[in-house]
N, C-alpha and C positions, 0 to 999 in steps of 0.2 A: 657494251652494246648487247652482247648475248644475254646478259642478266636482265636487261630492261625489255627486250623484245617480247617475252611472253605476256607483258602487262600493257601493251600498247592499246588494246581494246577494252581495258578496264573502264567502268563508269567513272566519270569525273567526280572528284570530291567537291564539297561546297566552295573551297577557295579556288580550285582550278576552274570550276564552272563559272564562278563569280568574276574572276579576272577575264575569262574569255567573253562573258556577257558584256562587261564594261568595254573591253577592247572592240567588240563588234558595234557598239552603239556610242562610241566616243565621238561626239560632235557637239557644237554649241547647243546647250539645253538648259534645263531648269536646275541642275545640280552640278556637282563637282566634275564628274565624267559623263557628259551628256545628261541623262535624267537619273543617274545613279550616283551613289556616294560610297567611298571606302577610304580608310585611313592609310593609304599607300601612295608613295611618290609616283610620278608619271612614267618612269622608264619601264617598270614591269607591265603597266597597262599597254604601253606602246609595243613591247615585245609580244604580248598576247594578241594585240590587234593585227599583227602581220601573219598570224597563224591561220587566218581564214575561219572556216566553220567546222573543221574536222576535229572531233575530240581527240583522235589519235595524235594529232599534231602537238597537242599539249604534252602528252607523254613523250613524244619525240624531242620536245624542247628539254625536258628533264633528262632524257637519255644523253642528249648532246652536252648539256652542262656537266653531267657525270663523267663522260669521256674526257672532256677538256680538263676537268679537275684532276683526273688520274695522270694525264700527260703533263700538266703543269707542275704537279707534285714531284715528278721526276726531274724536271728542270730545276725546281727549287732545291732539291736534295743535292744535285750536282753543283749548284751555285754556292751553297753554304758549307758543304763538305766534299770538295772536289776530289779528295784523295781516299774517300771512304766508299768501298764497294758495298759495305753493309747498308749505309744510308741510301745509296743509289737504288738498292733493291727493296729495302724494308719500307721506305717512305711511300712509293707508289703502290706497293702491295697493300699497305695499311689504308691508303686512300681508296683503293679498289674495294676493299672489304666494307668500308664505311658508307660509300655512296651507293652501294648495292644492297644495303641492309634495311629490312623492314623495321628494325629496331630504331632507325633514324628517319622513319617516315616513307622510305621507298615503297611503292612507286609514285608518291605524290610529288607533283611539280609545284613547289612553293617558293616563296621569296628567298629563303636561305639557300636553296639549291641553285636557283638561277643566279644569285649573286656570287656563288662560290668561285667560279672561274675568274671573275673580276677581282676578287680579293687575292687569289693566288698570283694572278698576273701583276697586281699592284705591289705585292710583297717582293716579287722577283725584280721588278723595275726599281723599286726603292733601294734594294740591296745593290743593284747595278749602279745606281746614282751615287752611292757612297764610295766609289773608287777613289783612292787617294789623290791621283792626279786628275786635273781637269781635262776632259776630252769631249769630243762631240758625242760619243756614245753615252758618257755619263750625263751630259746635259739633256740629251734626248730622252734618256731613261727617267730623268727627273720629271720632265713634262708628261711622259706616258704614265708614270706612277700617279701623278695628280689626276689624270684622266680616269684611270681605273679605280682610284680611291673614290672619286665622286660618283662614278657609274654604279659601284656597289651600293653606295648610300642612296642612290636614286632608284634602286630596285627595292630596298627596304631600309627605312631611315635609321635603324639602330645598328646597321652593319657599317661601322666606321673603323673597322679593324686596321685598314691601311693607314688612315690618318693617325691612329694611336701609335702604330709601329713607326711611322715616318717621323712623328714629332719626337718620340723617345730616341730613335736612331740618330737624328740630326743633332740632338742635344749631346748624346754620348760621343759621337764621332766627329763633331765639328772641328776639334783641334787637330785631327789627323788627316783632314782633306783640304784641298785647295778651294778657296772661294765658296765656303759653305752657304753663305747668304744667297749667292747667285743661284745655287741649286734649289734652295728653299723657295726662292721667288719663282723659279720655273715650275716647281711642284705646285705652288699655290696658283700660278697662272693657268696650268693645265686643269686644275680643279674648277676654278672660276669659269673658264671658257666652257667646260662641259656642262656646268650648272646653267650657264646663260643659254646655251643651245637647247638643252632639254626643256627648261622652263619657257623659253620663247616658243618652241614648237608646241608645247602644251597650251600656251595662250592662244595660238592660232586655232587650236581645236576647241576653244571655249573654256579652258581651265586657267583661271587667273592666278598670279603669284600669291595674292592674299589668300585665296581659297586653299592653295597648296600648303601655305604656312599653317593655316588653321587645321588642316587634315593631318599633316605629318608631325607637327610639334604641339600645338595647343591641345588638340584632341587627346594626345597620349596622356597628358597630365590629368585631364578629365576622366579618362578611361580607367586609370589605376584605382580611383576611389569607387567607381561603379563596379569593377570586377570584384573588389573585396566585399561590397555591400550586396550584390545581386545573388550570387550563389556561393556563400562562404563555406558551405558544407562540401562542395565539390572540389574546390581549389586544392586543399591538401591532398586529396586522393589523386588528382592528376599530377601534382608535384611529385608524389612518391612514385607514381607510375613512370614518369620521365626519369627520375633518379635511378630507379631500378634498371631501366633500359640503358642508361649511361654506364652503369656498372656492368651489365650483362654483355654489352657489345664489345667490351674490352677497352673502351676509351678511357675509363676512369683510372685503371691501374697504369696504363701507359702514360697518361698525363701526370700522375703522381710521381712516377719514376723519372720522367724527363724533366719535371720541375725540380726534383730534388738534386739532380746532377749539377745544374748551374748555381744552385743555392748553397751547395756544400763546397767549402773552400778546398777540402781534400780532393774531391772529385773534379772540381773546376780546373785544377791544374793540368788535367789531362786533355782539356779542350785545345783545339787548334788556335794558336795565338792570333792568327789572321782573322778570326771570327769572334774574338772576345767582345768586340764592340756591339755585336748583335745579341749577346746573351740577355742583357737587361731589357732591351726592346721586345725580344721574343717572350720573356716571362710576363712583361706588362700586357702584351697583346693577349696572351692566353688567359690571364686573369680577367681582363676586360670582357672577353667572350663569355666566360662563366657568369660574370655579373650581368651582362646584357641578356643572356638566356633567362636568368633568374628574374630580371625586371620585366620580362615579357608578360608575366602575370597569369596567362591562360594555360601555359604548360602543355604544349603539344609536342609530339615526338620529333617533328621536323625542326624544332628549336635546336636540337642537338647537332644538326648540320652546321649551325653557326659556330660550333666549337672546333670544327675540323681544321681550319687554316692554322690556328695556333698550335694544335696538336701535331700537325704535319711539320710545321716549322721547328718545334722543339725536338721532334723525333729525328729530323735530319741534322739538326745542330748539335744536340746533346747526346743523341743515341750512341755515336761512336765512342763516347767517353764513359759510358756505363760499364761498371765492372761488378759482377761478371756479365759479359755480353749476352750470355745465354738467358739471363733473366728477362731482358727486354725482348729478345728474340722469341722467347716463350710467350710473352704477352701478345706480340704481333701475330704469332701463329694461332694463339687462342682466339684473337679477334677474327682471323680468317675462318676458323672452324665454326665459331658460334654464329657469325653473320652468314656464313655459307649455309649452315643448317637452317637458320631463320629464312633465308631465301628459298631453300628447298621446300620447307613447310608451306611458305606463302604461295609458291608456284604449284605445289601439289594439291593445295586446298583453295582453288580459285574462288574469288568473291562471288557469292550468289547475287542475283539481281537485287540491287538495293531497293528498299521501299521508296527512296527518292525517285529511282528510275520508273517504278511502277506508277507512282503519282504523276510523273511527267508524261508517261505514256497514255494514261487515262485522259489527261487534259488535252494532249495532242489529238486524240481520237474524237473527243466529244466537243471541244471548243472550236469556235470560229477564229480565224486569224486576227480579227479585230477585237476579240475579247481581251480583257485584262485579268491579271491574277495577282493576288497578294499572298505571300507565304509568311505566316506568323510563327516564328520569326527566323531569319537567316536562311540558309540553304538556297543561295541564288542559282545553284546548279539545276534546281527544279524549274525555275523561270527560264533558264537557257534551254533546257531539253524540251520544254513544252512548246517553245516557239512563240510564247505570248509576251506581252509587255506588262511590267509592274508599275502602277502609278505611285507606289510607295517607294521613295528613293533609297531608304536604308535597307538594302537587301541582305546585309549582315546583321547578326544579333547585337553585337556590341555597339555599333553606331546607333541602332534603334534605341538601346537603353540610355545612351548618352543624350541623343537629340530629342527623344520622345518619351521621357520617363513616366509621364502620366497617361500615355497613349492617346493624347488629344489629337495628334495628327492622324493616327491610325483610324480613330472614329470618324474624323472628317473625310478621310479617303473612302471608307466603305459606306458613308451616308450621303455623299454628295451626288449631284446629278450625273457625274461620270464615274460612278462606283464600278469597281471591277466586277465582271460577271462571275468570277470564281475567287474563293478564299480557301486557302489550305492552312489548317491550324494543327500544330502538334498537340498531343493529348495534354501535356503539362506546361506548354509554353506560356499561356496566359495566366495560369495559376501562379507561376513564379513572380508575376508582377504585383501580387497582392490584391488589394481592394480594387485598384484601377483595372487590373487584368480581369477580375471577375465581372466587373461592370462592362468591359469591352466584350467579353464572351457572351453576356446576356444580349447585348446590342447586336452582335453578329448573328445570334440565334434567331432574333426577330426578323432580320433582313435576309437571311440566307437559309436555304433548305439543304439538309445533309444528303449527299449523293453516294459516296463510297468511303471506305476506310482501308488504308494499307498500312499495316503495322501501327505506328503511333500517329500517323497522319490522317486527319479527317478532311475530306473534300466537300465543300459546300458551294451551291450555286445560288445566284441572286434570285429572290422570289419575283414572280411576275406581278407587276403592279396593276 
C-alpha cells in the first residue's frame, strides 16, 4: 500500500482510461460495451464501472489487487510448504517486490494485475480440493477454485492459469484422492455458474454472448496477423524491452532455478513427498504463462505480471529443495533490491504532465459538452479526460486496425452529418496505414482546421460550413 500511494494521482494510461470510459458508458448501445468496443471480457469492465469517475480509484484498484496478491502468496506458501520457514518468508517478499515494480508495469492497473488475486486464490483452492479424503472443505474448495478460475479468465481471456493447473493436478493426483470425478464436476460447475452469471449480467447491459465470443476469441485470431503486418519494425524492439525487464527484475533467474529443481531427478528427491503431485502441474502452469505472454504479440511490461503466479508457486514448492539455498535467497534479495531501486527512481522522478493530459485539457476548456471527438488512433484516456463522446467505436488502435483496415468507417464518421467537432491525430498514426491513411489525412485536412499541437498530437476543429 505504501508503495502505491505516491502514484494514486498519476494520469491514467490509455488502457486505464479506456476501461473506465467503457465502464461509465456501459449500457445498451451501438457497439459491444455501450457505444465502444474492446477485446476484453465483461468482468474487468464491470469492475471499472463501479469505480465511479475518480481516476485515483483506478490506481486504488491496482493497489488493492497488489495487496491481496502479497497476502495470498503467503497463504499459498504455507499450503504447499507448511514446514518451510524459508518459503513462508521468501514467497510473499518476492510477490511484494514484483507487484510494486515499475519493471512489471506498476503503477498501471491492467488486466493482468486485476486478475492476479483471482489466480492465486484459485491455485490455493485447487490445492485444497486435492486433499486425499473427501470432506466438505475439499468439495467446497473445488467449487471455489472453479469460481476463481473463471473470474480470472473473465478479467482477461488468456489468463487460464488455474484451469491449466487444475487439469494437470487432477490428472496427476486422481489415483490418490477419493471421488476425483466428483471434485472435477464441482470445479466445472463453479466455473460454468460464474460464466453464466457474468455473461447474463452483461446481456442485461446490452452485451450479447455472441458479441462477447467475437471479442474475446474470434478477434484474437484476427489480431495476431494484424499485429505482425501493421508495425513489424516495432514488435522486435518491444519484445527485447520486455525480455530485458524480465531479466532485470530478477524473475528470470528465479524461474530458471525453481524450474530446474523439479526437473532434476537428483534435486527432486529433496522435495516434500506430500507435494510431489503438485510438481508437474506447477511446471506446466509456469510454462503456460510464459507462452501466454509471448502470444500476446504487442509486448507491454504489464504482460510480465501474468508470470507471477507460476513463479510464486514454484518458489514456494521447489525453493526449499534448492541447494545451496543461498543461491535462490540471493536471487530473491536481488529482486527486492532491483525492484526497490526501480520504485525509488520512478517515485523520485514523477511523470510530467503527459501530452495526452494536455490535449484532454485543451478540449475540456474549448469544447462544448455536446461536441464529439475522434482520436486517431487509440488513447481512449483522452476521450475520457476531455468529457466528450466519440462517435468512432474503436477507441483502441488494434481494434481499429482489425475492424477498419481501409479507414472507410473513419472517413464516414468525419464526413457525415453528425461529424465530431474535434479530431485529434497523432503525427504518424495515419502514415502507418499507408495509402489509405494518407487519403484519410487529406480528407481530414479539408474538413478540419488545425488548432493546437501538443507533442505528437494535432488538434483540429470542424470547419464552419
